[in-house]
N, C-alpha and C positions, 0 to 999 in steps of 0.2 A: 806630664810636663806642664809647667805653669804657662798659660797663654800670655803673650806680650801685647799690650795695647799700644798701637801706634796711630797717631792722628795726623802724621805728616802727609798722608795721601788726600786728606780732605780739608785740612786747615792751612791756608796760605801763609807763608812766612813773610816777615817784613822784606821789602825789596832791597836788593844790594846795590853795588856800584858797577854792574856789568854793562849798563848803558854807557857810562863814562869810559870804561875800558874799550868798548866797541868804537866809541868816538875817537879815542887815541889811536886805535888800529887803523881807522879810515884816514886819519891825519897822515900816518906813515904811508898808506897806499897813495894818497894824493901827492905826497912829497916825491915818492918814487916815480909816479906818472909824470910829474913836472920835470924830473931829471931826464926821463926818456924823451920828453918833448923838446929837450935842449934848452931848458931855462938857464943853464949855466953860461950860455953864450950872451946873455943880456946883462946889462949893468945892474949894480945893486940898487941904484936909485930907481930904475925902471921897475924892478921887482918890488921894492918897498912901496912905490907909488901904487902899483896894481893891488897889493895887499891892503893898503890903506883905503883905496876906493871900494873894494868889495866889503871890507869890514864896515865902512861908513854906510854902504847901501843896506847891508844886513841889519844894522842897528837902527837905521832910519826907518825901515819898515816896521821893526819892533816898536819904535817910538810912536809911529802913526797909529798902530793898533792900540797901544796904551792910551793915546790921545782920544781915540774913539770911546774907550772905556771911561775916560775921565768925564766925558759929556753925560754918560749915564750916571756916574757917581754924583754929579752936580745936583741931580734930582733928590739925592739922599744926604746932602751936605750937613743937614742939621741932625738927622736921626742916626747917622752912622759916624760922623766926624766932628760933632759938636760945633758945626759952623766953620771949621778950619779948612780953608780951600787948599792950603799947602799940604796938609795931611792927606786930603783926597787925591791931590795931584801925585804925591809920592806913592800912594797905594796903587794908582793906576799906571804910572809910567816907570817909576824907580829911578833913584838918583844915580846909581852906577851906570845905567844905560845912557843917561843924558851926558854925564861926564865923558864917557868913552866915545859917544857920538861926536861931541864937540872936539875932543882931542884928535880923532881921525879926520874930521873935516878940516881942521887947521893944518894937519900933517899933509893932507892932499892938496890944500891950497899952496903950500910951500913948494911942493914938487909937481905942480900942475903942468909944467912945460915938458915933462918927460914923455917919450913916445910910448903909445900903448903896446901891450903884448898881443900876440896872435890870438885868434878866437878860442881855439882849443885850450890854450894855457889859461885864458880868462875863465873858461868854464870850470876847469879843475880848481883854479884859485878860489872861485866862488864857493865851491863845496868845502875847500880847505878852510876858508875864513869862517864859514858857518859852523863847522865842527869846532874850531878854536873858540868861537863865542859860546858854543854849547858847553865846552869843557870848563870855561871860566865862569859859568853861571850867568852870562850876560843875556841869555834868552829864557831864563826861568820864568814860570808864570808869576804874574804880579799878585800881591795880596788881594786886590779886587777880583782878579780872575779866579783865584782859589776860593774866595768867599762865594762867588757866583756859582761855581761848579758844585760846591758843597751844599748850597741851598737848593739849587735846581735838581740835583740828583739825590737829595735826601741822604747825603753821605755821613752826616753827623748823628744819625739815629742810634747806631749800635754803641758808640762811645758814651752817649748820654744815658742810654738805658743801663749800660754796665755800671757806670758810676752811681746812678740813682739806686740801682739794686744793692750795691755795696753800702753806700752811705745811709740808705734808709732801712736796710734790713740785715744784710750779712754782717755788717760791722758790729751789731748787737748780738745776733744769734750765735755766730760761730765762737766767739770767746767764751760764751756761757755754756757751750754744748757739753763739755766734759763734766761740769758740775751737775747739769741736769740729767745726764746719762747715769751718773753715780746714784742719784736719787731714784731713777728708774730701776737700776739694777738691784737696789735694796728691796724694792717691792716686787721684783720679778725674777728672783732666784739667779741673779747675776747673768742674765740672758745675753747682754751685749758686753761680754768680758774680753773679747779679742780686740787687738788694736785696730784691725781693719773695719770693725763695726762701730768704732767710736768717732766716725766721721759722718758728715752730712753729704750724701751723694746727690749732686745737682744734675738732673737729667736735661739734656739739650738735644731734642730731635731737630734735624736740619730742616724738616718741613715746617717747624714751629707750631705744629698742631699739638695742642695740649688738652688732656682729658681731666675731668674733675676727680677721677679715681684711677690709680695705676692699673687696677683690675680691668678697666674698660679697654686698655690697650693690650694687656697680656693677662690671660686667665690664670697663669701660674703665679701671679703676684696678688696677694690679698692683704688687706689692712689688718694689723695685729693689735696695736695699742698706741695711744699718744704717750710721748714722754712728758714729764711735768712742764707746764707752760712757763715762758719767761714773761714777766710783767714789768713794764717800764712806763713812766710818764713821758709821752712823746707827742709833739706838735699839738699841744692843748688837750690831749686825751689822757685822762688819768688812768693809770694801771692798764695801759694798752697791752693786749695779750698777743704773744708770738708763739705759735704752736708748731711742733714737728712730729711726724708720725713714724712709727716703726712698721715696716712691711715684712711679711714672710714670703720667701721665694722658694719654689720647688725646682730642683734640677730634673734632668731626664729620668733619673731613678727615683724621683719623688722624695728626695731627702730635703729637709727644710733648712733654709738659711735665713738670717735676719739682718736687716740694715735699716738705717734712717735715710729715707729718700723722698725727694719731691722734684717737681719740674722747676726749671728756672722760669719764673712767672713772666718776666719781661718779654719772653719769646711770644707770648700770647698777643702782645701789642703788635709785634711784627706781622703775625698771622692776620690779625684783624685789619691792619693797614693795607695788606695786599688784596683784601677783599672789598676795599672802599675805593671807588673810582676817583674821588676827589683827592685822595692821598698821592696819586701818581706813583704808586709803589708796585712794581711787578713781582712775579714769583721769583724771577732771577735775582732781583734786588733783595728780596726777602732772604734767599739762601746766602747771598754774599754778606748781608748784614748779620745773619746768624753766626757765620764763621768769624766775622770781625768782633761780634759780641763775645764769643768764646775767648778769642785771643786777648781782647781788652780786659775781660774779667779775670782771666788767668794771670795777666801781668799785675793787675791790682792786688789780687789775693796773695800772690807769691811775694809781693813787696810789703804786705801788711803783717808785721811780726805777731800781732795778737791773733791772727787767723792761722798761724802755722800749724800744720798737721791736724786740721779740723775739717777739711773738705776734700772732696774728690769730684772733679768735673767729668761728666760722662756725656760726651757728644757722640751721636750716632746717626747714620743715614737710615731713616725709617721708610724711605721710598726708593729703594735701589732701582737703577735704570734697567729696563728690559726684563724685570722679574717682579714677582709679587713679594710682599714682605714676608719673610719666613715666620712660621708659627713660633710663638713664644720668643720673639726676637729680643724684646726688652729684658726679660729675665736672664737670657743667655749673656747679654752684654753686661748687665750688672754683676752677674756671677763671675764673669771673666775679670772684671775690675776688682772684685773682692779677692779673688785668688791671686791676682797680680799684686794687690796691696799686701796680702799675707806674705807672699814671696819676698817683697821688698823689705817688709818689717823683719822677717827672719834673717835675710842677708845682712841687714844693718846690725841686728843684735849679734850675729855671728862674728862680723868684722870687729865690733866693739869688744867682744870677749877676747878675740885674738890679740887685739892691740894692748889689752890689759895684761 
């Protein structure tokens, strides 16, 4: 039976809208509690005034936090905002928040003579109004906050590395791979003749530890031969050479398999960063960024038509918790991908024949 490769257990998916759904649920809970507390016995003006007050308080606090951020942004007014104070203010506070705060303040001023509600109702209304502001996006992080978090936590590392890897390397190598493999097969008795061997297998260990030779990580993998190099004039370098290697893998019964494989080299940068104190990059950050790197690169390559059917991303946990790394782990994982790729190609061909 062909093994199935599933990365769902290690690669986080993009976040959905469960938080918004939970906020809507709590709005219903607060509404029900208000009903139990007897809010129907008060006038509409009293209820509207109480809601307006709590919304104004919630947004005023959000505004004051943004105002504190604005004083920080003033120190970067020329380098980040080209000297435009209004742009810095909008990035720190947000125009929607200001308009809503002004509107609720005017509303409260009109109804300020209304009698206040009991304490418990005010407490529930406070939660209700905050949930409403959350649902309408009035308390979302400001652009300045998002920028600060991204810079402080080094959260942009993976996306930058993935795009750099694609634009500076994969964008050239993958489209030329089939042509180079054909030349290789002419000289090597059609060794890479199967569809699953016509792809570049990009290896991504979650530890980001990369070896100079795959044989150093797994003795069942040995270098076989280079495929013809790709030469391009690139970044001022005439006839820059891009090389890919064919490796031989042995299964448990010592049967040989062949594939084009290499590590995703940007992972080495993540590994080195985690070992440099000044980078402020922990091992946990490294693993999270490795997963984000995989997801970003996968999205980039799947949307690049010129790279279609030329790659296979192989992400694996080379340091399982509570146990040692199994012997010949990497060769087992690559062979599993080769077999699944073969199964997928066979199923696709079979479905195509049936449709014809």
